LOFI-18537 format. One record per atom (N, C-alpha, C): chain; atom name; x, y, z. Coordinates in steps of 0.02 Angstrom, whole numbers, plus 50000, padded with zeros to 5 digits. Atoms other than C-alpha are relative to their C-alpha. Layout:
BEGIN
- A, CA, X, Y, Z
...
//
This chain:
BEGIN
- A, N, 50020, 49938, 49970
- A, CA, 50841, 50924, 49549
- A, C, 49927, 49996, 50023
- A, N, 50068, 49999, 49973
- A, CA, 50687, 50948, 49656
- A, C, 49960, 50057, 49969
- A, N, 50043, 49949, 50030
- A, CA, 50544, 51039, 49573
- A, C, 49951, 50025, 50054
- A, N, 50043, 49973, 49948
- A, CA, 50459, 51154, 49700
- A, C, 49925, 49993, 49985
- A, N, 50072, 50006, 50018
- A, CA, 50293, 51151, 49604
- A, C, 49975, 49929, 50012
- A, N, 50021, 50069, 49990
- A, CA, 50289, 50962, 49611
- A, C, 49993, 49984, 50074
- A, N, 50003, 50010, 49928
- A, CA, 50325, 50960, 49798
- A, C, 49938, 50035, 50029
- A, N, 50060, 49964, 49978
- A, CA, 50188, 51091, 49826
- A, C, 49938, 49960, 49983
- A, N, 50057, 50040, 50020
- A, CA, 50067, 50982, 49730
- A, C, 49991, 49939, 50044
- A, N, 50003, 50058, 49955
- A, CA, 50110, 50831, 49837
- A, C, 49971, 50021, 50068
- A, N, 50025, 49977, 49936
- A, CA, 50079, 50931, 49996
- A, C, 49926, 50019, 49997
- A, N, 50071, 49984, 50008
- A, CA, 49913, 50996, 49929
- A, C, 49958, 49937, 50000
- A, N, 50035, 50064, 50001
- A, CA, 49860, 50818, 49893
- A, C, 49995, 49970, 50070
- A, N, 50000, 50028, 49933
- A, CA, 49910, 50762, 50067
- A, C, 49951, 50038, 50045
- A, N, 50049, 49961, 49962
- A, CA, 49809, 50905, 50143
- A, C, 49929, 49978, 49985
- A, N, 50067, 50024, 50021
- A, CA, 49658, 50847, 50043
- A, C, 49986, 49932, 50031
- A, N, 50010, 50067, 49974
- A, CA, 49683, 50667, 50098
- A, C, 49988, 50001, 50076
- A, N, 50010, 49994, 49927
- A, CA, 49697, 50716, 50282
- A, C, 49930, 50025, 50014
- A, N, 50067, 49973, 49991
- A, CA, 49538, 50818, 50267
- A, C, 49947, 49946, 49989
- A, N, 50048, 50053, 50015
- A, CA, 49445, 50672, 50188
- A, C, 50001, 49947, 50055
- A, N, 49995, 50051, 49947
- A, CA, 49510, 50550, 50320
- A, C, 49968, 50025, 50064
- A, N, 50032, 49973, 49940
- A, CA, 49452, 50666, 50459
- A, C, 49924, 49995, 49994
- A, N, 50072, 50007, 50010
- A, CA, 49277, 50668, 50384
- A, C, 49978, 49928, 50008
- A, N, 50018, 50071, 49997
- A, CA, 49275, 50480, 50365
- A, C, 50007, 49973, 50071
- A, N, 49989, 50023, 49931
- A, CA, 49339, 50457, 50544
- A, C, 49941, 50017, 50045
- A, N, 50059, 49981, 49961
- A, CA, 49180, 50541, 50608
- A, C, 49943, 49949, 49993
- A, N, 50054, 50048, 50012
- A, CA, 49073, 50401, 50538
- A, C, 50003, 49943, 50051
- A, N, 49999, 50060, 49959
- A, CA, 49019, 50258, 50650
- A, C, 50034, 49943, 49963
- A, N, 49961, 50054, 50032
- A, CA, 49128, 50106, 50617
- A, C, 49955, 49954, 49959
- A, N, 50045, 50045, 50037
- A, CA, 48979, 49999, 50564
- A, C, 49978, 50031, 49934
- A, N, 50020, 49966, 50062
- A, CA, 48923, 50129, 50437
- A, C, 50056, 49999, 49949
- A, N, 49942, 50000, 50045
- A, CA, 49098, 50140, 50363
- A, C, 50010, 49930, 49971
- A, N, 49989, 50069, 50022
- A, CA, 49113, 49950, 50353
- A, C, 49948, 49978, 49948
- A, N, 50054, 50019, 50046
- A, CA, 48947, 49936, 50259
- A, C, 50005, 50036, 49933
- A, N, 49996, 49959, 50060
- A, CA, 48988, 50070, 50130
- A, C, 50067, 49987, 49966
- A, N, 49938, 50019, 50033
- A, CA, 49117, 49997, 50011
- A, C, 50037, 50058, 49967
- A, N, 49968, 49942, 50031
- A, CA, 49149, 50163, 49925
- A, C, 50039, 50040, 50053
- A, N, 49966, 49963, 49947
- A, CA, 49189, 50252, 50088
- A, C, 50058, 49959, 50029
- A, N, 49947, 50043, 49975
- A, CA, 49290, 50103, 50149
- A, C, 50060, 50001, 49952
- A, N, 49947, 49997, 50050
- A, CA, 49389, 50102, 49987
- A, C, 50037, 50066, 50001
- A, N, 49969, 49933, 49997
- A, CA, 49419, 50289, 49999
- A, C, 50046, 50005, 50060
- A, N, 49959, 49999, 49939
- A, CA, 49483, 50267, 50176
- A, C, 50066, 49964, 49988
- A, N, 49939, 50038, 50014
- A, CA, 49606, 50135, 50119
- A, C, 50045, 50037, 49951
- A, N, 49961, 49964, 50051
- A, CA, 49661, 50237, 49968
- A, C, 50036, 50060, 50032
- A, N, 49969, 49942, 49969
- A, CA, 49691, 50396, 50068
- A, C, 50053, 49980, 50051
- A, N, 49952, 50023, 49950
- A, CA, 49780, 50300, 50205
- A, C, 50064, 49975, 49968
- A, N, 49941, 50026, 50035
- A, CA, 49898, 50217, 50080
- A, C, 50046, 50056, 49976
- A, N, 49960, 49943, 50024
- A, CA, 49957, 50389, 50026
- A, C, 50054, 50019, 50050
- A, N, 49953, 49982, 49947
- A, CA, 50052, 50402, 50190
- A, C, 50053, 49946, 50012
- A, N, 49951, 50054, 49989
- A, CA, 50150, 50239, 50176
- A, C, 50062, 50010, 49959
//
């Protein structure tokens, strides 16, 4: 059985990830590549959609 609260939580997380990815997308590519924390966050948030 599908738990509505669990599905809602998943969608809330995805909304957060999309928001974070939009912020990271505004950064110049060179700046993102030099910052391992931001680069790692980008990879982590992106993997949530696979």
